[in-house]
C-alpha positions as CSV (number, residue, x, y, z in Angstrom):
1,M,125.0,110.6,107.6
2,A,121.6,111.0,106.2
3,Q,118.5,112.3,108.3
4,R,115.9,109.7,107.3
5,R,115.1,105.9,106.3
6,M,113.1,103.8,104.5
7,L,112.1,100.8,105.6
8,S,110.7,98.0,103.3
9,K,107.7,95.7,103.7
10,K,109.3,92.9,101.7
11,V,111.5,92.6,105.1
12,T,109.3,93.4,108.0
13,D,105.9,91.8,106.5
14,T,107.4,87.7,106.3
15,D,106.9,85.7,108.1
16,A,110.7,85.3,109.9
17,F,110.1,89.3,111.3
18,L,106.7,89.2,112.1
19,D,107.1,85.7,113.9
20,M,109.8,88.4,116.7
21,P,108.5,89.0,119.4
22,L,107.6,93.1,119.2
23,S,110.3,95.0,121.0
24,T,112.7,92.0,119.0
25,Q,111.5,94.3,116.1
26,A,111.3,97.1,117.6
27,L,115.0,97.2,118.1
28,Y,115.7,96.7,114.6
29,F,113.7,99.2,113.5
30,H,115.7,101.2,115.8
31,L,119.4,99.8,114.2
32,N,118.2,101.0,111.3
33,M,117.3,104.6,112.0
34,H,120.5,104.6,113.9
35,A,122.9,102.7,110.8
36,D,125.6,104.6,108.5
37,D,125.3,104.9,105.0
38,D,126.1,101.9,104.8
39,G,123.8,100.1,107.0
40,F,126.9,99.9,110.0
41,V,125.8,100.4,113.6
42,G,128.8,100.6,116.0
43,N,126.9,101.6,119.2
44,I,124.4,98.7,119.2
45,N,124.8,98.3,123.2
46,T,123.7,102.0,123.3
47,I,120.4,101.5,121.0
48,K,119.2,98.6,123.3
49,R,119.8,100.8,126.3
50,M,117.9,104.2,124.6
51,I,114.9,101.8,123.9
52,G,115.1,99.0,126.9
53,A,116.0,96.3,124.5
54,S,117.9,93.1,126.2
55,T,121.1,90.7,124.5
56,D,118.0,88.3,123.6
57,D,117.0,90.8,120.9
58,E,120.1,91.0,119.5
59,K,120.6,87.6,119.7
60,L,117.4,86.8,117.7
61,L,118.0,88.9,115.2
62,L,121.6,87.7,114.8
63,A,119.9,84.4,114.4
64,K,117.7,85.4,112.1
65,Q,120.7,86.7,110.0
66,F,118.4,90.0,110.0
67,L,122.2,91.2,111.7
68,I,126.0,90.8,109.9
69,P,128.0,91.0,113.2
70,F,131.5,91.5,113.4
71,E,133.0,90.0,116.3
72,D,136.2,91.8,116.7
73,S,134.8,94.7,116.3
74,G,130.9,94.7,117.7
75,V,130.4,96.5,114.9
76,V,126.8,94.9,113.3
77,V,125.7,95.4,109.5
78,I,122.0,94.9,108.3
79,K,121.9,92.4,106.1
80,D,118.6,93.9,104.1
81,W,120.3,97.6,104.3
82,R,119.5,98.0,100.0
83,I,116.8,96.7,99.8
84,H,115.6,99.3,102.5
85,N,117.3,102.2,101.6
86,Y,118.6,103.9,98.6
87,I,121.5,106.8,99.0
88,R,121.7,109.8,96.8
89,K,125.3,109.5,95.0
90,D,125.6,113.9,95.8
91,T,124.1,112.5,100.1
92,Y,125.8,109.4,100.3
93,N,128.7,109.3,103.3
94,A,130.8,106.0,102.9
95,T,130.9,104.6,106.1
96,M,133.9,104.3,108.7
97,Y,134.4,100.9,108.8
98,S,135.4,100.6,105.8
99,E,137.9,96.9,107.5
100,E,134.4,95.6,108.6
101,R,132.8,96.7,105.1
102,R,135.0,94.8,102.9
103,N,135.4,91.7,105.0
């Protein structure tokens, strides 16, 4: 997994993003930092606990479609991952959530 992440102002400067509470915005930033090279996060509850985010913050990101959930596994994917990040082919590591990626 890459150690550097980018965030695009095309997403974070939108009214939809800026209208969210700061705790929800912080959760989004941390999820981006912890996502794998395909934008998948399998430990959202751990990240919420680490930063003090609430389940309401997660629900808001889901409601505003910044995250796509996979109900069966608890995995989420960041919808605008490709807008934020481009991973070079020589440093890319495929996600371990191949089943969710197919859906």
